[in-house]
C-alpha positions as CSV (number, residue, x, y, z in Angstrom):
1,M,70.0,38.3,-7.4
2,I,73.2,40.2,-8.0
3,G,72.6,43.9,-7.6
4,R,69.4,43.4,-5.6
5,V,69.0,45.2,-2.3
6,V,67.5,42.9,0.4
7,S,66.2,44.0,3.8
8,E,66.4,47.6,2.5
9,R,70.2,47.9,3.2
10,Y,72.2,44.9,1.9
11,K,73.2,45.1,-1.8
12,I,74.1,41.7,-3.2
13,E,77.4,41.8,-5.0
14,K,78.7,38.2,-5.5
15,Y,77.5,34.6,-5.1
16,L,79.9,32.7,-2.7
17,G,78.3,29.3,-2.6
18,G,75.5,27.3,-1.1
19,G,74.5,24.4,1.1
20,M,71.8,24.8,3.6
21,S,71.5,28.4,2.4
22,S,72.5,30.6,-0.6
23,V,75.5,32.6,0.5
24,Y,76.4,36.0,-1.0
25,L,78.9,38.8,-0.6
26,A,77.0,42.0,0.0
27,R,77.6,45.6,1.0
28,D,75.8,47.2,3.9
29,I,74.8,50.5,2.1
30,I,74.1,52.2,5.5
31,L,77.4,51.5,7.2
32,D,79.4,51.0,3.9
33,R,81.0,47.7,4.8
34,E,81.3,44.2,3.4
35,V,79.0,41.6,4.9
36,V,78.0,38.0,4.2
37,V,74.2,37.5,3.5
38,K,72.7,34.0,3.8
39,L,69.3,33.5,2.3
40,I,67.3,30.5,3.3
41,K,64.0,29.6,1.7
42,V,60.9,30.1,3.8
43,D,58.6,27.1,4.3
44,Q,55.5,28.4,2.5
45,N,53.3,25.6,3.9
46,N,53.9,26.7,7.5
47,R,55.1,30.3,7.4
48,D,54.2,31.3,11.0
49,K,55.7,28.3,12.6
50,S,58.8,28.5,10.4
51,K,59.3,32.2,11.2
52,A,58.9,31.8,14.9
53,R,61.3,28.9,15.2
54,F,63.9,30.4,12.9
55,Q,63.8,33.7,14.8
56,R,64.0,32.0,18.1
57,E,67.0,29.8,17.2
58,V,69.0,32.2,15.1
59,E,68.4,35.6,16.8
60,S,70.0,34.2,20.0
61,T,73.2,33.9,18.1
62,I,73.4,37.6,17.8
63,Q,74.2,37.7,21.5
64,L,77.3,35.6,21.0
65,S,80.4,37.7,21.2
66,H,83.7,35.8,21.1
67,P,86.9,36.2,19.1
68,N,86.6,32.7,17.7
69,I,82.9,33.1,16.5
70,V,81.8,35.0,13.4
71,N,79.6,37.9,14.5
72,V,76.0,37.7,13.5
73,L,75.0,41.3,12.6
74,D,71.3,41.0,11.6
75,V,68.4,38.7,11.2
76,D,65.4,39.4,9.0
77,E,62.7,37.8,6.9
78,S,61.0,38.5,3.6
79,E,58.2,36.7,1.7
80,E,60.7,34.3,0.2
81,Y,63.7,34.0,2.6
82,H,65.0,33.9,6.1
83,L,67.9,36.3,6.0
84,L,71.0,36.1,8.2
85,V,73.8,38.7,8.0
86,T,77.3,38.1,9.4
87,E,80.7,39.8,9.3
88,M,82.9,39.1,6.3
89,V,86.1,37.1,7.2
90,H,88.8,37.3,4.6
91,G,90.8,34.0,4.5
92,L,90.6,30.3,4.0
93,T,88.2,27.7,5.5
94,L,89.9,25.1,7.7
95,K,89.1,22.6,5.0
96,E,91.1,24.6,2.5
97,Y,93.9,25.1,5.0
98,I,94.2,21.4,5.7
99,Q,94.3,20.6,2.0
100,Q,97.0,23.2,1.3
101,N,99.2,22.6,4.4
102,H,99.0,18.8,5.2
103,P,100.6,17.6,7.3
104,V,99.8,20.5,9.6
105,P,102.6,21.0,12.2
106,L,101.6,19.6,15.5
107,D,101.9,22.8,17.5
108,E,99.8,24.7,14.9
109,A,97.1,22.0,14.9
110,V,96.9,22.1,18.7
111,R,96.7,25.9,18.6
112,L,93.8,25.8,16.0
113,A,92.0,23.1,18.0
114,G,92.2,25.2,21.1
115,M,90.6,28.2,19.4
116,I,87.8,25.9,17.9
117,L,87.1,24.6,21.4
118,R,87.0,28.0,23.0
119,G,84.5,29.2,20.4
120,I,82.3,26.1,20.9
121,N,82.6,26.5,24.7
122,H,81.3,30.1,24.5
123,A,78.3,29.1,22.6
124,H,77.5,26.1,24.8
125,R,77.6,28.4,27.9
126,A,75.0,30.6,26.1
127,G,72.8,27.5,25.6
128,I,73.5,27.3,21.8
129,I,74.6,24.0,20.1
130,H,76.0,24.2,16.6
131,R,75.1,20.7,15.3
132,D,77.1,21.1,12.1
133,I,80.7,21.5,13.2
134,K,82.9,20.9,10.2
135,P,86.0,22.4,8.6
136,Q,83.9,24.2,6.0
137,N,82.2,26.1,8.8
138,I,85.5,27.1,10.5
139,L,87.1,30.1,8.9
140,L,90.7,31.3,9.3
141,D,91.3,35.0,9.0
142,N,94.5,36.5,7.6
143,K,96.3,35.9,10.9
144,R,95.1,32.3,11.0
145,N,92.8,32.9,13.9
146,V,89.7,30.7,14.0
147,K,86.2,32.1,13.3
148,I,83.3,29.5,13.6
149,T,80.3,30.4,11.6
150,D,76.6,29.2,11.2
151,F,75.8,28.7,15.0
152,G,72.1,28.1,15.3
153,I,71.5,27.4,11.6
154,A,71.3,23.6,11.9
155,K,68.7,23.6,14.6
156,A,66.8,26.5,13.0
157,L,66.5,24.5,9.7
158,S,65.8,21.2,11.4
159,E,62.8,22.7,13.1
160,T,61.4,24.4,10.0
161,R,61.9,23.5,6.4
162,L,64.0,20.3,6.8
163,T,61.9,18.6,9.4
164,E,59.1,18.1,7.0
165,T,61.3,16.2,4.5
166,N,62.8,13.8,7.1
167,Q,66.4,14.8,6.3
168,V,69.2,14.2,8.7
169,M,70.8,17.5,9.9
170,G,74.6,18.0,9.9
171,S,77.2,17.2,7.3
172,V,77.4,13.4,7.0
173,Q,81.2,13.1,7.2
174,Y,81.1,14.7,10.7
175,I,77.7,13.6,11.8
176,S,77.3,12.1,15.3
177,P,75.7,8.7,15.8
178,E,72.7,10.2,17.7
179,Q,72.1,12.7,14.8
180,G,72.3,9.8,12.3
181,K,69.6,7.9,14.3
182,G,67.4,11.0,14.7
183,H,67.8,10.9,18.5
184,Q,68.0,13.9,20.9
185,T,71.2,15.9,20.7
186,D,73.1,18.1,23.2
187,E,76.6,19.6,23.6
188,R,78.2,16.2,23.1
189,T,77.0,16.2,19.5
190,D,79.3,19.1,18.8
191,I,82.1,17.3,20.7
192,Y,81.8,14.2,18.4
193,S,82.0,16.4,15.3
194,F,85.0,18.2,16.8
195,G,86.7,14.9,17.3
196,I,86.2,14.1,13.6
197,V,87.6,17.6,12.7
198,L,90.6,17.0,15.0
199,F,91.2,13.6,13.3
200,E,91.2,15.3,9.9
201,L,93.3,18.3,11.1
202,L,96.0,15.9,12.4
203,T,95.9,13.2,9.6
204,G,94.7,15.1,6.6
205,Q,92.1,12.4,6.0
206,L,88.4,11.7,6.9
207,P,87.9,8.6,9.1
208,F,84.9,7.3,7.2
209,E,84.2,7.4,3.4
210,G,81.5,5.7,1.4
211,E,79.7,5.7,-1.9
212,T,76.6,7.3,-0.5
213,P,76.0,9.7,2.3
214,V,73.9,7.1,4.1
215,S,76.7,4.5,4.0
216,V,79.0,7.1,5.6
217,A,76.4,7.9,8.3
218,L,76.0,4.2,9.1
219,K,79.8,3.9,9.6
220,H,79.6,6.7,12.1
221,I,76.9,4.8,13.9
222,S,78.4,1.3,13.9
223,E,82.1,1.1,12.8
224,P,85.0,1.8,15.1
225,L,87.3,4.8,14.3
226,P,90.3,3.8,12.2
227,D,93.7,3.7,13.9
228,V,95.1,7.2,13.8
229,K,98.6,5.8,13.8
230,G,97.9,4.3,10.4
231,Y,97.9,7.8,9.0
232,R,100.5,9.7,11.1
233,E,102.5,9.0,14.2
234,L,101.0,11.2,17.0
235,P,101.4,11.6,20.7
236,Q,99.2,9.2,22.7
237,G,97.6,12.1,24.5
238,L,96.2,13.6,21.3
239,I,95.0,10.1,20.2
240,N,93.2,9.7,23.5
241,I,91.4,13.0,23.0
242,I,90.2,12.0,19.5
243,L,89.0,8.6,20.8
244,K,87.1,10.0,23.8
245,C,85.5,12.7,21.7
246,T,84.2,10.1,19.2
247,E,82.7,7.5,21.5
248,K,79.6,6.1,19.8
249,D,77.6,6.4,23.0
250,M,77.3,10.1,23.8
251,Y,77.4,9.4,27.5
252,N,80.9,8.0,27.2
253,R,82.2,11.2,25.6
254,Y,83.6,14.3,27.2
255,R,80.6,16.1,28.8
256,H,82.0,19.7,28.4
257,T,84.6,21.4,26.1
258,D,86.3,22.7,29.3
259,D,87.4,19.1,29.9
260,I,88.9,18.7,26.4
261,L,90.7,22.0,26.7
262,R,92.3,20.8,29.9
263,D,93.5,17.5,28.3
264,L,94.6,19.4,25.2
265,G,96.8,21.6,27.3
266,G,98.5,18.6,29.0
267,Y,98.4,16.1,26.2
268,K,102.2,15.6,26.3
269,A,102.0,14.1,29.8
270,H,99.6,11.3,28.8
271,H,101.2,8.1,27.5
272,E,98.7,5.4,28.5
273,P,96.5,4.2,25.6
274,Y,92.8,5.1,25.9
275,T,90.3,2.3,26.6
276,R,87.0,2.7,24.9
277,A,83.8,2.0,26.8
278,A,82.1,-1.4,26.1
279,A,79.7,-1.3,23.2
280,D,75.9,-1.2,23.8
281,S,74.6,-4.8,23.1
282,T,71.3,-3.4,21.9
283,E,73.0,-1.2,19.2
284,T,71.7,-2.0,15.7
285,M,72.3,-0.6,12.3
286,V,68.6,-0.3,11.5
287,S,66.6,2.8,12.5
288,A,63.5,2.4,14.7
289,G,60.6,1.5,12.5
290,Q,62.7,0.1,9.6
291,P,61.7,-3.5,8.6
292,Y,64.6,-6.0,8.7
293,T,65.7,-7.3,5.2
294,A,67.5,-10.6,4.9
295,P,71.0,-10.3,3.4
296,A,70.1,-12.1,0.2
297,E,67.3,-9.5,-0.5
298,A,69.0,-6.5,1.1
299,K,69.3,-3.3,-0.9
300,E,69.7,0.4,-0.1
301,S,66.4,1.8,0.9
302,E,65.5,5.0,2.7
303,T,64.4,4.5,6.3
304,A,61.7,6.5,8.1
305,E,64.6,8.2,10.0
306,G,66.1,9.5,6.8
307,I,69.0,7.0,6.6
308,Q,69.4,4.2,3.9
309,A,70.5,0.8,5.1
310,P,72.9,-0.8,2.6
311,A,73.1,-4.6,2.2
312,V,75.3,-6.0,4.9
313,E,76.1,-9.4,6.2
314,K,74.8,-10.0,9.6
315,V,75.6,-12.9,11.9
316,T,72.7,-15.2,12.9
317,R,72.6,-13.9,16.4
318,K,72.1,-10.3,15.3
319,R,69.6,-11.4,12.7
320,R,67.5,-13.1,15.3
321,F,67.8,-10.2,17.6
322,L,66.6,-7.8,14.9
323,L,63.7,-10.2,13.9
324,W,62.7,-10.2,17.6
325,L,62.6,-6.4,17.5
326,I,60.1,-6.3,14.6
327,P,57.0,-7.0,16.7
328,L,58.3,-4.5,19.3
329,F,58.5,-1.8,16.6
330,L,55.1,-2.7,15.3
331,L,53.7,-2.4,18.8
332,L,55.4,1.0,19.3
333,G,53.9,2.1,16.0
334,A,50.5,1.0,17.0
335,G,50.9,2.7,20.3
336,G,51.6,6.0,18.4
337,V,48.4,5.6,16.4
338,L,46.3,4.9,19.5
339,A,47.8,7.9,21.2
340,Q,46.8,10.1,18.3
341,S,43.3,8.6,18.4
342,G,43.0,9.7,22.0
343,L,42.8,6.2,23.4
344,F,46.0,6.8,25.5
345,D,46.3,10.0,27.5
346,E,49.5,12.0,27.2
347,S,51.7,11.7,30.2
348,S,52.2,14.8,32.4
349,V,55.3,15.8,34.3
350,T,55.7,17.8,37.5
351,L,58.3,20.5,36.6
352,P,61.3,20.1,38.9
353,E,63.1,22.8,40.8
354,F,65.8,24.4,38.6
355,D,66.8,27.4,40.7
356,E,70.5,28.0,41.0
357,M,71.4,25.2,38.6
358,T,73.6,25.9,35.7
359,M,72.1,25.5,32.2
360,M,74.2,22.4,31.6
361,E,72.8,20.9,34.8
362,A,69.3,22.0,33.8
363,E,69.6,20.3,30.4
364,D,70.4,17.0,32.0
365,V,67.3,17.3,34.2
366,L,65.2,18.3,31.2
367,A,66.4,15.1,29.4
368,E,65.6,12.9,32.4
369,H,62.0,14.3,32.5
370,E,61.6,14.2,28.7
371,L,61.2,18.0,28.5
372,T,62.7,20.4,26.0
373,Q,64.6,23.6,26.4
374,G,62.7,26.7,25.2
375,E,63.9,30.3,25.2
376,V,66.8,31.3,27.4
377,T,66.9,34.9,28.5
378,E,69.6,36.5,30.6
379,E,69.5,39.3,33.2
380,Y,71.8,40.6,35.9
381,N,71.4,39.3,39.4
382,E,73.6,40.2,42.3
383,D,72.5,37.2,44.3
384,L,73.3,34.4,41.8
385,E,76.5,33.7,39.9
386,E,76.8,33.9,36.2
387,G,75.1,31.0,34.5
388,Q,72.8,30.0,37.3
389,V,69.0,29.7,36.7
390,I,66.9,32.4,38.2
391,E,63.5,31.1,37.3
392,T,61.6,29.1,34.7
393,S,58.3,29.5,32.8
394,P,56.2,27.6,33.8
395,D,57.2,27.8,37.4
396,S,58.7,24.8,39.3
397,G,56.0,22.5,40.5
398,A,53.7,23.1,37.6
399,E,52.2,20.1,35.8
400,V,53.3,20.0,32.1
401,E,53.0,17.5,29.3
402,E,56.0,15.4,28.3
403,G,58.0,17.2,25.6
404,A,56.9,20.6,26.8
405,E,59.2,23.6,26.2
406,I,60.5,25.2,29.3
407,D,61.8,28.8,29.2
408,F,64.7,29.8,31.4
409,T,65.9,33.1,32.9
410,V,69.6,32.8,33.6
411,S,71.8,35.1,35.7
412,L,74.6,37.2,34.2
413,G,75.9,37.8,37.7
414,E,76.3,41.2,39.3
415,E,75.8,44.0,36.8
416,P,79.2,45.3,35.8
417,Y,80.3,49.0,35.9
418,T,81.1,50.6,32.6
419,M,84.5,52.3,33.0
420,E,84.6,56.0,32.4
421,N,87.4,57.9,30.7
422,F,89.0,60.1,33.3
423,T,92.0,61.2,31.2
424,G,92.3,64.9,30.5
425,N,90.5,65.8,33.7
426,S,92.0,67.4,36.8
427,Y,92.5,64.6,39.4
428,E,91.0,66.8,42.1
429,S,87.9,67.5,40.1
430,V,87.1,63.8,39.7
431,R,88.7,62.4,42.9
432,S,85.3,62.1,44.6
433,A,83.7,60.4,41.7
434,I,86.6,57.8,41.5
435,E,86.4,57.1,45.3
436,N,82.6,56.6,45.0
437,I,83.0,53.9,42.4
438,G,84.5,51.6,45.0
439,F,87.8,50.3,43.5
440,N,89.8,47.8,45.5
441,A,92.6,50.3,45.4
442,V,93.6,53.5,43.5
443,N,97.3,54.1,42.9
444,I,98.6,57.5,41.8
445,E,101.9,58.0,39.9
446,E,103.1,61.5,39.2
447,Q,105.3,62.5,36.3
448,Y,106.3,65.7,34.6
449,D,104.7,66.5,31.3
450,D,105.4,69.6,29.3
451,N,102.1,69.4,27.4
452,S,99.7,69.2,30.3
453,D,98.7,71.2,33.4
454,E,99.7,70.1,36.8
455,G,97.2,67.7,38.3
456,E,95.8,66.5,34.9
457,I,95.2,62.8,34.5
458,L,97.5,61.5,31.7
459,S,96.4,57.8,31.6
460,Q,94.4,55.1,33.4
461,S,95.1,51.4,33.7
462,I,91.5,50.3,32.9
463,D,90.3,51.0,29.4
464,P,87.2,53.3,29.0
465,A,83.9,51.5,28.2
466,S,85.2,48.2,29.6
467,E,82.8,46.4,31.9
468,I,84.3,45.6,35.3
469,H,83.5,44.8,38.9
470,P,85.3,47.7,40.7
471,E,85.7,45.9,44.0
472,E,87.9,43.4,42.1
473,E,90.0,46.0,40.3
474,T,92.9,48.3,41.1
475,L,92.9,51.6,39.2
476,D,96.3,53.0,38.4
477,L,96.4,56.7,37.4
478,V,99.3,58.7,36.0
479,V,98.9,62.4,37.0
480,S,100.9,65.3,35.5
481,Q,103.2,67.4,37.6
482,G,103.3,69.9,34.8
483,T,106.5,71.2,33.2
484,K,109.6,69.9,34.9
485,P,111.6,72.7,36.6
486,I,115.3,73.2,35.8
487,E,118.0,73.6,38.5
488,M,119.5,77.0,38.2
489,T,123.3,77.4,37.6
490,D,125.3,80.3,39.2
491,Y,127.2,82.0,36.3
492,T,128.8,84.7,38.6
493,G,132.3,85.4,37.3
494,E,131.6,83.7,33.9
495,S,131.1,85.2,30.5
496,Y,127.7,86.9,30.1
497,D,127.4,85.9,26.4
498,T,128.0,82.2,27.3
499,A,125.6,82.3,30.2
500,K,122.9,84.0,28.2
501,S,123.2,81.4,25.4
502,E,122.9,78.5,27.8
503,L,120.0,79.9,29.8
504,E,118.0,80.9,26.7
505,S,118.5,77.4,25.2
506,Q,116.7,76.1,28.4
507,G,113.8,78.4,27.9
508,F,114.8,81.2,30.4
509,Q,114.6,84.9,29.7
510,V,117.8,86.9,30.5
511,E,117.8,90.5,31.5
512,V,120.8,92.8,32.2
513,T,119.7,95.1,35.1
514,N,123.0,97.0,35.4
515,E,126.5,97.4,34.0
516,L,129.2,98.4,36.5
517,Y,132.9,99.1,36.6
518,S,134.8,96.6,38.5
519,G,138.5,96.0,39.2
520,E,137.8,92.4,40.3
521,V,135.6,91.2,37.4
522,P,136.8,91.4,33.8
523,E,134.8,93.3,31.3
524,G,131.8,91.3,29.9
525,D,131.7,88.8,32.8
526,I,128.9,88.6,35.3
527,I,129.2,90.5,38.6
528,S,126.0,89.1,40.1
529,Q,123.0,87.0,39.1
530,S,119.5,86.8,40.6
531,P,118.3,84.1,41.1
532,N,121.5,82.1,41.2
533,Y,120.3,78.8,42.8
534,G,117.1,76.7,43.1
535,D,114.7,75.1,40.6
536,F,112.8,77.3,38.2
537,L,110.4,76.8,35.3
538,P,111.4,77.6,31.8
539,G,110.2,81.1,30.9
540,S,111.4,82.6,34.2
541,T,113.5,85.8,34.0
542,I,117.1,85.8,35.2
543,Q,118.6,89.2,36.1
544,M,122.3,89.9,35.5
545,V,124.8,92.7,36.5
546,V,127.6,92.8,34.0
547,S,131.1,94.2,34.5
548,L,132.4,97.2,32.4
549,G,135.9,96.4,33.5
550,Q,138.3,98.7,35.5
551,G,137.0,102.2,36.0
552,E,139.1,105.3,36.6
553,G,139.4,106.7,40.1
554,E,136.8,104.5,41.7
555,T,136.1,100.9,42.6
556,Q,132.9,98.8,41.9
557,Y,132.2,96.6,44.9
558,V,129.7,93.8,45.2
559,Q,128.4,93.0,48.7
560,D,126.4,89.8,49.1
561,I,124.3,89.6,52.3
562,T,121.8,87.2,53.8
563,I,118.6,88.9,55.1
564,P,117.0,86.8,57.9
565,Y,113.2,86.2,58.2
566,L,112.3,87.3,61.7
567,N,108.5,86.8,61.8
568,E,108.6,83.0,62.4
569,G,106.8,82.1,65.6
570,S,105.6,85.7,66.2
571,D,102.1,86.3,67.5
572,S,101.2,89.3,65.5
573,G,97.7,90.5,64.8
574,S,94.6,89.8,66.8
575,S,93.9,86.1,66.1
576,E,91.9,85.8,69.3
577,E,89.6,88.6,68.3
578,S,88.9,87.8,64.7
579,T,87.1,84.8,63.3
580,G,85.0,84.3,60.2
581,A,83.8,81.9,57.5
582,E,87.4,81.3,56.5
583,G,88.6,80.4,60.0
584,S,90.7,82.3,62.6
585,S,93.7,84.5,61.6
586,E,95.8,82.2,63.8
587,E,94.9,79.3,61.5
588,Q,95.7,81.5,58.5
589,S,99.1,82.4,59.9
590,E,99.9,78.7,60.2
591,E,99.1,78.2,56.5
592,E,100.7,81.5,55.2
593,P,103.8,83.1,56.8
594,E,103.3,86.8,57.7
595,P,105.5,89.0,55.4
596,Q,108.1,91.2,57.0
597,S,108.9,94.7,55.6
598,V,112.6,95.3,54.6
599,E,114.3,98.6,53.8
600,I,117.9,98.9,52.5
601,F,120.0,102.0,52.7
602,V,123.3,102.5,50.9
603,E,126.1,105.1,51.2
604,D,128.5,105.1,48.2
605,G,129.6,107.3,45.3
606,D,126.1,107.1,43.8
607,N,123.8,106.8,46.9
608,D,123.0,108.7,50.1
609,I,122.3,106.6,53.2
610,S,119.5,109.0,54.2
611,E,117.5,107.7,51.2
612,V,116.0,104.3,50.8
613,Y,118.0,102.2,48.3
614,D,115.5,99.4,48.1
615,T,112.4,98.2,49.9
616,F,110.4,94.9,49.7
617,E,108.5,92.3,51.7
618,M,109.6,88.7,52.3
619,T,108.3,85.6,54.0
620,E,111.5,83.6,54.1
621,E,115.3,84.1,54.4
622,R,116.7,85.7,51.3
623,E,120.1,86.3,49.6
624,Y,120.6,89.9,48.5
625,T,123.4,91.6,46.4
626,I,124.3,95.3,46.8
627,N,126.4,96.9,44.0
628,M,128.5,99.8,45.3
629,T,130.7,102.4,43.7
630,I,133.5,103.5,46.0
631,P,135.6,106.6,45.0
632,E,139.3,106.3,45.4
633,G,140.3,106.9,49.1
634,E,136.7,106.8,50.4
635,T,134.4,104.3,52.1
636,A,130.9,102.9,51.6
637,A,128.3,101.6,54.0
638,Y,124.9,99.8,54.0
639,R,122.1,99.3,56.6
640,V,119.1,96.9,56.6
641,D,116.0,97.7,58.6
642,I,113.4,95.0,59.2
643,N,109.9,96.0,60.4
644,G,111.4,99.5,61.2
645,D,114.3,98.2,63.3
646,T,117.9,98.2,62.2
647,E,119.1,94.6,62.0
648,M,122.2,94.8,59.9
649,E,124.8,97.5,59.0
650,E,128.4,97.6,57.8
651,E,131.0,100.1,56.6
652,I,133.3,99.1,53.7
653,G,136.7,100.6,53.0
654,S,138.1,101.7,49.6
655,Q,139.5,98.8,47.5
């Protein structure tokens, strides 16, 4: 088998072991990854039935998705084998871990038990019962997280190859009493096996041992569980959980794993000893249909149920009771023959109403009416909560035979929304789309970011591709404000070289627009700077006028003035006369201030006041610096005209 490619994609590399199947390490040659391939012999005598049942039971496990369950990746079939492909988990089995680490620390044992229960619980909610829970089927990855494997295998095999040979399903050391008797099983079968696993996890020992598998199975059926305190001193709360999980009568056990998880979380608070339910007086150690053998003649013999009854000493009262059962068994056997001959009609059942039940409730009703669960399919339904029955096939009210399979359609609840990835988009461009999703709330946090444009979404609180119900969620977005501006420092009167170095280190550009003689400012220092206050982005240009020091026969003078903005509140233009697609000019003036025209005239040693010194438009108040050269003994002057009218003027004497 090594080197062979099965299902046209899995190359067998190594034999890992066997049991109910032959297990191999293989490589998926399409996805280039390690997988585990389990090969199970096809029942050649009944291929179609074998295939249908195996596919039905095992393919449903592909839908299981839980961190504590091994992922089933593929199911296939060849002429020789049923083929099951699962993920590869690197680590120990729980059996190996117990052997290597006994006694397992109490907190660690409780942690592992909780993960086992959560994995079983997920499968039960999907309508899948394991039926072979044991430490060998519980894997621990490299971080000691639980991964349960082989969900669905036990039932798939019990309904195909192994049914014909009358073998008892499940590993005998962990088998439930109802499995040992060949009776109907449900979630409580897994709960019993979990109780035995918990016993072994806490004590390092199995509760029942025997010379043959049958003798062990019979102990599960009839003998009380050994006293846990004989192996290890444990809190009473944990002992109570083990005892309730392993009740012989399945109806006295926990009904659901949720209940065990609750007790496990609060085990330290429980100190009262657990009281077992009274034993069923009709319980026997002989399977239905097995003739009673007196003790003197008793020997191990295989029963029709697949369990061998060893020689045991029975009290007279039980012997009489069993002898009394013999004619009853014979009568039941004869009834079966007559039914097969057609002398007795098979009973029919009116299918009850299952709508809006949970599957666990539905299973109880099926058992009461002697019906069996068929295929369970799931679909989204906005009117029913997750897990509730939508419909059955056949429909409720139909007449069906006892034992008939009933298929169920179960609600997944309201269909979730798959979260989109909004990061990298402009918030304004996706704002409408986000609002239409219908989140409970959308919170925006702004922050500066040098590597993104203003308005770009930097992060979102809900992961992309996650499935959510928006009305229950709050979406938090972080939106970029772009590069953070830097507050400008006024370097007037300071060294130009120092100012230039500091400004360029912050990302600004520095430009010397003029160099003037000045008797007030030392050579190399800054006479004036524009801009000299406010917040600006790196990359902006800062203009400087630098002193040449004291000149001969003239004075350099710097005049700082504040030019007012006079257009505020003015009613210029013809807003009443002009309207258009963009709205009235009055509306535009409210949004954008109307610019005013400014002309500056200077009279000094270099300029004539009859000529314009500078002209510009402005929409807000502005600081302005005039650099003047005043010859010795003379004066200078300046004038500011706004919109053609002189608003400011001043004469300046020689310094």
